[in-house]
DSSP file (Angstrom, degrees, kcal/mol; ACC not computed):
  #  RESIDUE AA STRUCTURE BP1 BP2  ACC     N-H-->O    O-->H-N    N-H-->O    O-->H-N    TCO  KAPPA ALPHA  PHI   PSI    X-CA   Y-CA   Z-CA
    1    1 A M     >        0   0    0      0, 0.0     4,-2.1     0, 0.0     5,-0.2   0.000 360.0 360.0 360.0 -42.9  158.0  166.2  159.9
    2    2 A R  H  >  +     0   0    0      1,-0.2     4,-2.2     2,-0.2     5,-0.2   0.878 360.0  53.1 -59.6 -38.5  157.4  167.9  156.6
    3    3 A L  H  > S+     0   0    0      1,-0.2     4,-2.7     2,-0.2    -1,-0.2   0.884 107.0  51.6 -64.0 -40.4  154.5  165.7  155.9
    4    4 A V  H  > S+     0   0    0      2,-0.2     4,-2.2     1,-0.2    -1,-0.2   0.890 109.6  50.4 -64.8 -38.8  152.9  166.5  159.2
    5    5 A L  H  X S+     0   0    0     -4,-2.1     4,-1.7     2,-0.2    -2,-0.2   0.900 111.8  47.3 -65.7 -40.6  153.3  170.2  158.5
    6    6 A I  H  X S+     0   0    0     -4,-2.2     4,-2.1     2,-0.2    -2,-0.2   0.913 109.4  53.4 -66.7 -42.5  151.7  169.8  155.1
    7    7 A Q  H  X>S+     0   0    0     -4,-2.7     5,-2.4     1,-0.2     4,-0.7   0.927 108.5  51.2 -57.9 -42.6  148.9  167.7  156.6
    8    8 A D  H ><5S+     0   0    0     -4,-2.2     3,-0.7     1,-0.2    -1,-0.2   0.905 108.6  51.0 -60.3 -40.6  148.2  170.5  159.1
    9    9 A R  H 3<5S+     0   0    0     -4,-1.7    -1,-0.2     1,-0.2    -2,-0.2   0.828 116.0  40.3 -69.7 -31.5  148.1  173.1  156.3
   10   10 A I  H 3<5S-     0   0    0     -4,-2.1    -1,-0.2     2,-0.1    -2,-0.2   0.385 111.5-120.9 -97.2   4.0  145.5  171.1  154.3
   11   11 A D  T <<5 +     0   0    0     -3,-0.7     2,-0.5    -4,-0.7    -3,-0.2   0.906  62.6 143.0  60.7  48.3  143.6  170.1  157.4
   12   12 A L      < -     0   0    0     -5,-2.4    -1,-0.2    -6,-0.1    -2,-0.1  -0.970  43.3-138.5-121.9 116.4  144.1  166.4  156.9
   13   13 A S     >  -     0   0    0     -2,-0.5     4,-2.5     1,-0.1     5,-0.2  -0.276  23.6-112.6 -69.5 157.2  144.6  164.3  160.0
   14   14 A P  H  > S+     0   0    0      0, 0.0     4,-2.3     0, 0.0     5,-0.2   0.852 119.4  54.1 -58.3 -34.3  147.1  161.4  160.0
   15   15 A D  H  > S+     0   0    0      2,-0.2     4,-2.2     1,-0.2     5,-0.1   0.914 109.5  46.2 -67.1 -41.5  144.3  159.0  160.3
   16   16 A K  H  > S+     0   0    0      2,-0.2     4,-2.8     1,-0.2     5,-0.2   0.899 111.7  52.6 -64.6 -41.7  142.6  160.4  157.2
   17   17 A M  H  X S+     0   0    0     -4,-2.5     4,-2.3     1,-0.2    -2,-0.2   0.917 111.1  46.7 -59.4 -45.3  145.9  160.4  155.4
   18   18 A E  H  X S+     0   0    0     -4,-2.3     4,-2.4     2,-0.2    -2,-0.2   0.877 111.8  51.0 -65.2 -40.4  146.4  156.7  156.2
   19   19 A Q  H  X S+     0   0    0     -4,-2.2     4,-2.5     2,-0.2    -2,-0.2   0.920 110.9  48.3 -60.4 -46.9  142.8  155.9  155.2
   20   20 A M  H  X S+     0   0    0     -4,-2.8     4,-2.7     2,-0.2     5,-0.2   0.916 110.4  51.5 -63.0 -42.6  143.2  157.6  151.9
   21   21 A K  H  X S+     0   0    0     -4,-2.3     4,-2.4    -5,-0.2    -2,-0.2   0.940 111.4  48.0 -58.5 -47.2  146.6  155.8  151.3
   22   22 A R  H  X S+     0   0    0     -4,-2.4     4,-2.2     1,-0.2    -1,-0.2   0.900 112.4  48.2 -60.8 -43.2  144.9  152.5  152.0
   23   23 A E  H  X S+     0   0    0     -4,-2.5     4,-2.3     2,-0.2    -1,-0.2   0.901 110.2  50.8 -65.9 -41.4  141.9  153.2  149.7
   24   24 A I  H  X S+     0   0    0     -4,-2.7     4,-2.5     1,-0.2     5,-0.2   0.932 110.7  49.5 -62.3 -43.7  144.1  154.3  146.9
   25   25 A W  H  X S+     0   0    0     -4,-2.4     4,-2.6    -5,-0.2    -2,-0.2   0.925 109.1  53.6 -62.0 -41.4  146.2  151.1  147.2
   26   26 A E  H  < S+     0   0    0     -4,-2.2     4,-0.5     1,-0.2    -1,-0.2   0.913 111.3  44.9 -59.0 -44.6  142.9  149.0  147.2
   27   27 A V  H >X S+     0   0    0     -4,-2.3     3,-1.1     1,-0.2     4,-0.5   0.933 114.2  47.0 -68.0 -46.1  141.8  150.6  144.0
   28   28 A V  H >X S+     0   0    0     -4,-2.5     3,-1.4     1,-0.3     4,-1.4   0.889 107.2  57.9 -61.8 -38.9  145.1  150.3  142.2
   29   29 A S  H 3< S+     0   0    0     -4,-2.6    -1,-0.3     1,-0.3    -2,-0.2   0.614  94.0  67.9 -71.7  -9.6  145.5  146.7  143.3
   30   30 A R  H <4 S+     0   0    0     -3,-1.1    -1,-0.3    -4,-0.5    -2,-0.2   0.763 110.4  34.0 -72.4 -26.6  142.2  145.8  141.6
   31   31 A Y  H << S+     0   0    0     -3,-1.4     2,-0.3    -4,-0.5    -2,-0.2   0.639 128.2  12.6-106.9 -19.5  143.8  146.5  138.2
   32   32 A M  S  < S-     0   0    0     -4,-1.4     2,-0.6    31,-0.1    -1,-0.3  -0.991  79.1 -97.3-155.5 157.0  147.4  145.3  138.7
   33   33 A V  E     +A   60   0A   0     27,-1.9    26,-2.9    -2,-0.3    27,-1.6  -0.687  52.4 177.8 -78.8 120.4  149.6  143.4  141.1
   34   34 A V  E     -A   58   0A   0     -2,-0.6    24,-0.2    24,-0.3    -5,-0.0  -0.844  34.2 -92.0-125.9 159.8  151.3  145.9  143.3
   35   35 A D  E     -     0   0A   0     22,-2.9    -1,-0.1    -2,-0.3     4,-0.0  -0.274  38.3-117.7 -62.8 155.6  153.7  145.8  146.2
   36   36 A D  E    S+     0   0A   0      2,-0.0     2,-0.4    20,-0.0    -1,-0.1   0.633  94.5  47.5 -73.1 -13.5  152.0  145.9  149.7
   37   37 A D  E    S-     0   0A   0     20,-0.1    20,-0.6   -12,-0.0     2,-0.2  -0.959  84.2-114.7-132.2 148.7  153.6  149.2  150.6
   38   38 A F  E     -A   56   0A   0     -2,-0.4    18,-0.2     1,-0.1     3,-0.2  -0.545   9.9-151.7 -74.4 141.1  154.0  152.5  148.9
   39   39 A K  E    S+     0   0A   0     16,-2.7     2,-0.3     1,-0.4    17,-0.2   0.804  87.8   5.3 -78.6 -30.6  157.5  153.6  148.1
   40   40 A E  E     +A   55   0A   0     15,-1.4    15,-2.4    -3,-0.0    -1,-0.4  -0.980  63.6 165.1-152.7 137.5  156.3  157.2  148.4
   41   41 A F  E     +A   54   0A   0     -2,-0.3     2,-0.3    13,-0.2    13,-0.2  -0.733  26.2 129.2-156.7 103.6  153.0  158.8  149.5
   42   42 A E  E     -A   53   0A   0     11,-2.6    11,-3.2    -2,-0.2     2,-0.5  -0.994  50.6-120.1-154.8 159.4  152.8  162.4  150.4
   43   43 A V  E     -A   52   0A   0     -2,-0.3     2,-0.3     9,-0.2     9,-0.2  -0.891  32.1-166.2-100.8 129.4  151.0  165.6  149.9
   44   44 A R  E     -A   51   0A   0      7,-3.1     7,-3.1    -2,-0.5     2,-0.4  -0.884   7.2-152.8-117.0 150.0  153.2  168.4  148.5
   45   45 A R  E     +A   50   0A   0     -2,-0.3     2,-0.4     5,-0.2     5,-0.2  -0.989  12.5 178.8-125.2 129.0  152.4  172.1  148.3
   46   46 A L  E >   -A   49   0A   0      3,-3.1     3,-2.6    -2,-0.4     2,-0.3  -0.918  68.8 -59.7-129.9 102.3  153.8  174.5  145.8
   47   47 A D  T 3  S-     0   0    0     -2,-0.4    -1,-0.0     1,-0.3     0, 0.0  -0.445 122.7 -15.7  55.6-118.5  152.4  178.0  146.3
   48   48 A E  T 3  S+     0   0    0     -2,-0.3     2,-0.5    -3,-0.1    -1,-0.3   0.443 118.8  97.8 -91.8   0.2  148.7  177.5  145.9
   49   49 A L  E <   -A   46   0A   0     -3,-2.6    -3,-3.1     2,-0.0     2,-0.5  -0.774  54.5-164.5 -93.9 129.0  149.0  174.1  144.3
   50   50 A I  E     -A   45   0A   0     -2,-0.5     2,-0.4    -5,-0.2    -5,-0.2  -0.959  11.0-172.4-113.9 129.7  148.5  170.9  146.4
   51   51 A M  E     -A   44   0A   0     -7,-3.1    -7,-3.1    -2,-0.5     2,-0.6  -0.948  21.7-143.4-125.2 139.9  149.7  167.7  144.9
   52   52 A L  E     -A   43   0A   0     -2,-0.4     2,-0.5    -9,-0.2    -9,-0.2  -0.915  22.2-166.1 -97.5 122.9  149.4  164.1  146.0
   53   53 A V  E     +A   42   0A   0    -11,-3.2   -11,-2.6    -2,-0.6     2,-0.4  -0.941  13.8 168.0-112.9 126.5  152.6  162.2  145.1
   54   54 A S  E     -A   41   0A   0     -2,-0.5     2,-0.5   -13,-0.2   -13,-0.2  -0.998  19.4-170.6-142.6 134.6  152.6  158.5  145.2
   55   55 A N  E     +A   40   0A   0    -15,-2.4   -16,-2.7    -2,-0.4   -15,-1.4  -0.990  10.6 178.0-123.3 120.9  154.9  155.7  144.0
   56   56 A I  E     -A   38   0A   0     -2,-0.5     2,-0.4   -18,-0.2   -18,-0.1  -0.988  31.1-122.2-122.8 129.4  153.6  152.2  144.1
   57   57 A E  E     -     0   0A   0    -20,-0.6   -22,-2.9    -2,-0.4     2,-0.6  -0.574  23.4-147.4 -73.0 123.9  155.8  149.3  142.8
   58   58 A V  E     +A   34   0A   0     -2,-0.4   -24,-0.3   -24,-0.2     3,-0.1  -0.828  18.8 178.8 -93.2 122.2  153.9  147.4  140.1
   59   59 A K  E     +     0   0A   0    -26,-2.9     2,-0.3    -2,-0.6   -25,-0.2   0.741  66.8  10.7 -93.3 -27.7  154.8  143.7  140.1
   60   60 A D  E     -A   33   0A   0    -27,-1.6   -27,-1.9     1,-0.1    -1,-0.3  -0.949  43.2-177.6-157.6 130.7  152.6  142.4  137.3
   61   61 A L     >  +     0   0    0     -2,-0.3     4,-2.1   -29,-0.2     3,-0.5   0.325  61.1 102.6-108.0   5.8  150.5  144.0  134.6
   62   62 A S  H  > S+     0   0    0      1,-0.2     4,-2.1     2,-0.2     5,-0.2   0.856  79.9  54.3 -59.8 -35.2  149.1  140.8  133.0
   63   63 A A  H  > S+     0   0    0      2,-0.2     4,-1.8     1,-0.2    -1,-0.2   0.864 108.3  50.1 -65.3 -36.4  145.8  141.3  134.7
   64   64 A L  H  > S+     0   0    0     -3,-0.5     4,-1.4     2,-0.2    -2,-0.2   0.903 110.6  48.7 -66.1 -45.6  145.5  144.8  133.2
   65   65 A A  H  X S+     0   0    0     -4,-2.1     4,-0.8     1,-0.2    -2,-0.2   0.864 110.7  51.4 -64.7 -37.3  146.3  143.5  129.7
   66   66 A T  H  < S+     0   0    0     -4,-2.1     3,-0.5     1,-0.2    -1,-0.2   0.877 106.2  54.9 -66.1 -40.0  143.7  140.8  130.1
   67   67 A A  H  < S+     0   0    0     -4,-1.8    -1,-0.2     1,-0.2    -2,-0.2   0.835 104.2  54.4 -63.7 -33.8  141.1  143.3  131.1
   68   68 A R  H  <        0   0    0     -4,-1.4    -1,-0.2     1,-0.2    -2,-0.2   0.756 360.0 360.0 -71.3 -25.0  141.6  145.4  128.0
   69   69 A S     <        0   0    0     -4,-0.8    -1,-0.2    -3,-0.5    -2,-0.2   0.479 360.0 360.0 -72.0 360.0  141.0  142.4  125.7
């Protein structure tokens, strides 16, 4: 419920929120092996500050290490 209220305040529809979540996952998964689902994904508001909070389980960083070499 809290997430819905925050989405309303920042004028972000549930569909747009889901699209953003999917796109962020796609970008992160290009660089490391990650879990298929977010552990946390929400927009938080603290006074005038709006923050995107996201936790994605990283399963493997070897692709990231290889890319740096």
